[in-house]
N, C-alpha and C positions, 0 to 999 in steps of 0.2 A: 748384774746386767738387766736392763729393762727388757721386757718380753719382746722377741723379734717382731718386726712388722713385715708386711709383704706388699710388693708391687709387681707389675708385669715387666717393666723395664727400669733398671737403675741407671741413671745417667750421672757419671762422675765428671764434674766440671760445669760451672755456670757462666762460662763465657758465651760468645755468640753461637758457637756450634751446639753446645748443650742446650741453650735456651731455644734455639730454632728447632732442634729435634723434639724438645718437650712440647712446643706449640703444635708441631705437625702430628705428634702422637695424640695429644689431647683432642685435636680436631677430628681424629678418627675414632675417638672413644677408647683409646688405649691408655691405661694408667701408667704414669711414670713419675718417679721421684728424682729430683736433682740433688746431688750432694756436692758441696763446694767447701774447700778448706779455708778460703778467705771470706772476709765480710763483704756484704753487698757494696759498701762504700769503696772498698779496695778494688773490687772488680770494675766499678765505674771509673775509678781513678786511673786505670791503665790507658796510656796514650798510644793509640794504634792508627793504622792507615784508615782511609775512608773512601776508596774508589770502588764502587759497586758495579759489577757487570749486570746486564739485563736479566740474566737468570736469577741473580740474587734480588734484584728489584722486584721481579715478578713474584718471587717466593714471598717476600714481605707483604706485597699486595694480596696474595692468595690467603695469607694468614690473618688479614685484617689489621696489620700493624704498620702499614705503609703511609698513613695519612700525613703524619708530621714530616716524614721523608719527602713526600710530594710537595709539601708547603715550603720546607726550609732547605731541602737538598738543592744542589746545583747541577743541572744536566750539562754535560760537556760533549760537544760535537767534535772536538779535536784537541791536540796538544802540540807544543813546539819542541823541536830539538835545536838547541843553540850550539853551534859548532863552527869553529874558526871565525868567531865574531858575528856570524849570521844566523838568523832564526829561520827554521824551515818548518812549516806547519804540516802536520799529518791530519788530513781531513777524514777523521774516522767515519763521520756520518755519510759523506759522499762516497768513500771508498768501500763501504760495507753495505750499501743499499739502505741507509737510514738508521743504522744502529748507533748507539751512544752509550756513555757511562754516566753514573750519578756520583757526585762527590757528596758524601754524607758520612760524618765521623763515626768510627766504630763505637765510640763512647755513646753517641746519641742512639745508634741502632740498638746497643745493649740496653739502654734505658727504656726504649720503647718495648722491647721484649720482656724486660722485668715488669714493667707496668701492666702489660697484657697478662702476664702469668699471675700476678698478684690479683688483678681484677677478676680473673677466672677462678680464684681460690685454689690454685694448683700448688702442690707441696714442694718447697725448696728448702733445703737445709744449708744454712750458711755457718761459717766458723766451725766446721767439723774438723777435728784434729785426728791424727793417727788413722787416716783413711786407709783401708786395705781391702783388696778384693780376693775372693776365695772360690775354689771349686768351679771356676769358669770352664774347666775342661770336662765337666760332667753335666748332669741334668739339673742340678740345683745350685746355681751360683748364688753368692751372697756378698754383701758389702758390710764391713764393720767400721765403726768410727766412734770417736768420743765427742760428746757435746754437753757443755755445762757440767763437766765432771762425771757424766754418766756414760757407760759403755752401751752402745746401741748396735743392733744388727738388722740389716735389711735383706730379706730373701726376695729373689726375683727369678724371672725366666731368662733374661738376657742382661748383659752389662754393656753400656755404650761408653767407651773411653773417650771423653771429650775434654780431657784435663791437660792438654797442651804438651809441649816438648819435655818439660820437666815433671810431668805428672806421674802418678803411681801406676797407672794401668799398663803402659808399655813396659815399665820397669819390673812389673810382676810376672812377665812372661818367662818361662824356663829358658835356660841357655840353649841356644841353637834353634829356638822356635821360629825366629824370623831372620831374614837376611837384611843387613843394614848397608845403605849406600849413602856416602856423605862427602861433601866438598866444603871445606872452610876457606873463605876468601881472606886475603891478607889485609883487609881493611874493614872499617865499620862506617856507619852513618851517624854523624853528630847532628841531632835534631833539635830545633828550637821552635817553640810555640809562642806566638805573641798576638796581642789584640791590636793588630795593625791591618790596614787594608792590603789585600794580596797584590803582588807585583803585577799580575796579569789576570784576566778573567779565565784563562786556561793554564794548565800546568806547563812549566818549562823545564825540560830535561837538559842539563848543561854538560857538554863534554869540553873540558878546559885543560890546558897544559898543567894547571895546578891541581887538577882532580875534578871529580864529578860534583855536581850540585843539583838540587831539585827545588824549584819554587812551587809550592803547593798552597792549599788553603783548606779551611774547615767551613768558612762562611764568607759573606761579603766583608766582614769586619775582623776575621781571625785568620791568621796566616800560619803556615807550617813550612819551615825551610830545613834543608838537609845539606850537609857537607861530607864528602868522603874524607876520612881521616885514618891514619894508621891505627892498628889494634893496640899499639902501645900508648895511645893518647888517653888522658883521664878527663872526664867532663868537668871536674872542679878546676882544671887548669884553663878552662875556656870562659873568660868573662863575656858578657853580652857584647861589649865593644869589640873584642877580638873576633867574635863570630861574625858580626856585621862587616867588619873590615875585610875578613877573608872572603865572605860572600861577594862583596863588591868587586874584588879582584877576579872573581870567576865569571862575572856577568859582562854583558856588552854595555856600550855607552847608554843605550836606551834604558837598560835595566838599572844601571847605577843611578840614573836621573830619576827614575820612577820609584825606587825603593824607599819605603817608609819604615824606619826602625823604631824600636821601642823596647820596653822591659820584657824579659822572657817570663812566660808563665810556667814553662817547663823546659828543661834541657836534659838530654840523655844521649848515650852512645849505644847503638845497637849493632852487634856483630852480624855479618852476613854469612849465611850458609845455605847449601842445598842438602836436603836430607830426606830419605825415603826408607821406610821399612816394608818388607814384603813377607807374607801377606798382611792384610789389614784385619784379618779374622783369625782367632784362635779359639776353637770350641764355641762357647756362647759369649765370648768377648769380641766386640767390634771396635776398632780404632777409627776415629774420625778427626779431621782437622789437623792441628799441629801435633797431636799425639802420634800421628802416623807419617806426617810429612811437613817439611819446612821449605819455603822458597825464598830467595832473595826478594826484598820488597820492591825492587826496580820495576817489575811488571805488574805490581798490585794484585797478585793472585792468591795470597794466603787466605783471606777471609772468604773470597769467592769459591776457592776449592773446598773450604770447610762447609759452605752452604750446599754445594752440590753433593758432598759426601752424605750429609744428613738427609738431604732430599731422597737420595737413593736408598739409604738405610731405612728411613721412615716408610717408604713405599714397600720395601721388602718385608718389614715387620707387619704392616697392614695385610699384605698377602698371606703371611703366616697365620695371623690371628683370625682372619676370615676363612681359614681352612682351605684356601685355594691352592697354595703351592709354597714350597720352600726354595724354589728356584732363585728368587731374588736374594735370599740370604746366602745361598751357596755361591751365587755369582757376584756378590757385593764387592769383594776384594778385587777381583779381576777387572770389573767394570770401573771402579774408582781409580785403580792404578793406571789404567790406560789414559784416563784424563789427567791424572797427576803427572805422569811422565811427560805429557805434552806441555803442561804448564811449567814443569821443571826445565824442559828444553828451552822454552821461550824465555823464562826468567834468567837462565844462565846466559843465553845469547844476548839479551838486552843489557844485562849487567856487563858482559864482556865488551859490548859495543861502546859503553859510555864511561867506564871507569879507567883510571890509570893503573896498570899492573906493574909493580916494581921490577918483576923479572922480564917484562916484555922488551925493554930497551928501545932504542930507536927503530929497530925493525918492527917491533910490535906496534909502535905508534903509527908508522907508515901504513901497515896493514889495516889498522883500525880506521885511519883516514880514508883509505880506499873503500872499505866497507860502508862507511857513512856517505861517501860520495855517491856510491851506487844506490844506497837506500833512498837518499833524498831526491835523486834525479830519475829514478826508475818508478813509474806508476805501479808496476807489478810488485816490486819490492816494498813500496809504501803500502800497497794493499795487503800484503802478507802481514806486515807489522800491525796495521789497523785491525785486521781480522782477529789476530791473536789478542790484541789489547782489549777489544770490546768483549772478548770471550767467545770461544767456540760453543756452538749449541750443545746441549746436554747429550743429544744422540748423534753428534758429529761422527761420521765414519762407522756407526754401529752396523754390524752385519744384518742383513735381512733374515728374518726367521729366527729359530732357536739359536742361542749362543753356542759356539763350539769351544769357548774358552774353558780351560780346566777349572774344576771346582777349587774354591779356596781351601787352604790347608786346614785339616782337622787333626787333632791329636790322636 
């Protein structure tokens, strides 16, 4: 084995959450090494959502990596719900006192963070195999991995688990260390990416008797569409022609006329689930982003929750290394989870509102119609939707003064 190296914070996972945390720590002068099992090209090849809340946009600007997002991103002031053949616009900007979201692909955000990290000469290990974490329940945690046939060991003060739902960090916790909450939905999203102009300049969420659809975009010339499909479907059974044909049947006449079809650049089926573990801290291991929680993509909260996780974690680590307090580390899990559960509630509700549930039957369809009728005709209900969609402020509902929340679990 090569002689062990040392850093202050070992970050496992080089997706957006790991890269964001790395930039935040570097800005504060805290040394961090990122260890990623995939190649950089593989990380960039992941096709993910791209609706950024203001908190996430502000964070990228704060880190000095928001210039291209500002040039190429698409600010959105509203979105449409297509229901019973009619479009109903939710005016986010007007209903929330001027707030909006930014459509900017996660791939592009990841590229910006990678470029910034490389330009700063910060250390990222790609294509690390057999990654394992050790001794995180004590004072001297470490990460081991293989690279280029050599066994390597990284000693650190803390480990940040930013390695996603299938990563090694949460899987390394001892049995009974966390409580797990999960709901698996009986359908998935069949997504298609194409170099075609978007159907509309704003997103369209479709509630159709044939199932949910979403008309989205990555730029003025690249579109992303989704169809609700049963979990039994296989992506290889869906030709481009079959996808476009089904999408047309879920749109209104105006949408069918405006739709521009083309060859797919990528097609995939993503299952939908709600998932949370509690707590998000175990000893000197902290979980962030998809490693600790998953939301259905309907509300576009996954990336934004990851960003707020790492913002809170970075702030807590800065407090620790400046010798001021460990209160941020002790309160990290409770503070994150309060926000996570609010996003879980919203994403569950919005998913339930727009999708067809096989077990619901005619009664379920009627109740869903009544909910949508109330939503699109009540300014108060529309405002609640808009407020949650643009993202609640980071300190929304925080109690004044010292937190009374219990400390995160320690072994």
